N, C-alpha and C positions, 0 to 999 in steps of 0.2 A: 150751569155756568162754570166756566173755567177760571182758575186762580192763576194769574201770570205776573211774573216780575218784569221790570222795565225792558230789558233788552230782548226778551222773548216777544214782546208786543211788536217789535220791529222785525226781528229775524224770522219769525214763523211765517211772515208774509211770503217768504221765498222757499218754503218747504218743497222739497222734491221727492220725499219718500226715502231719505237716507238717514241713518242713525247708527247707534251702537249695537242694536239688536232688533229683531222683528217685534218684540214686545215694546221696546222703546218707540219704534216707528208707529206702531199701532196706537200707542198712547198719544203721539203727536197728532195723528189724524183725528182722534177723538177730540183733542183740545181745540183744533182749528175748526171742527164742525160745530162747536158751541158758538152761538152768535153773541152771547153776553159774556163779558169778562169782568172779573173783580181784580183790580190792580193790587198787588201785594209787594211787600219788601221781603227779600230773602227767597229761600227755596219755595218753588211753586209746583203746579201740577205736572210740568215737564220734568223738573228736577226729581220728583218722587220716583221716576222709573229709570233715572240715570245711574249707571254703575259707579259713578264717581261721587255720589252723594253719601257722605259719611256723617252720621249724627247731625243732620241738617246743614252741613257745610260742604261746599264744593272742594273735592280733593284732587281735581284734575292735574294740578301742579301745586307746588309749594305756595305760590302767591295767587292761586285761582280765585279764592273767595274775595280777596281785595279787588282783583281785576274785574270780576263780574259785578261786584257792587258798584264800581266806578262806571261800568257800562250801563247799569241800571239807572244810576243817577243822571247820566247824560240823556238817556231815553226819556226819563220822567220830564226833564227840562224841555227837550225838543218837542215832545208830544203834549206838553202842558197837562200831564196826567200824573197823579200821585197815588201812593198806597192808600187804600181805603175807598178810592173812587171806583165807579163802574163805568165801563165803556163797551163798545162793540167793535168787531173787526171792521165794519164799514167806517166808523169814525176814525179809527187808526189809519186805514187805507187812504182816506181823504187827506190826511196830513203828510203822507209820504213824499209827494212831489216837492214840498217846501223844506223838508228836513234831510232828505237822503244824501245830498252832497256833503253836508256837515257830518252825518252819520258815517258815511263811507270813509271820510278822512280820519275820523276819530276811532272808529271801531273795526273797520273791515281789513285794513292793511295787515294786521297781525293775526287775524282770525284763522283758526284751523279749518273752518268750514267755508272759507272764501271761495274755493274752487267750485263748490256746489252752487253757491249763489251766482257766481259769474256765468254759469250756464243757464240761469233762469231768465227768460225773456223780460219779465217785469223788472228785475234787478238791473238789467242792461240799460234800460231807458233812462235811468236816473244818473 
């Protein structure tokens, strides 16, 4: 079972095999291969292999931790899933059609990974 924070529940649906390093990408593949997910608050199984995780906090930029926490909060609301709950990739995917318009407006416009998702056929249909 993978432990995932809010925005990773949505964003990992569009994984294309890109990331900070081969170790990071391999970890992403492992995470998405688990069918069961425990929803968590804060650093998760993706973050643990991220070069920007410092003392359990995202250091990608000066305001990164606040920004990802805001993304997580929006994802929890949109998915009606909260830390401590368990879900599956199937359950998350079923909710994407009804939430992606809002998610794209809120989260994707300033995302550094947007160009990766824009190439993903699944992302384009929303």
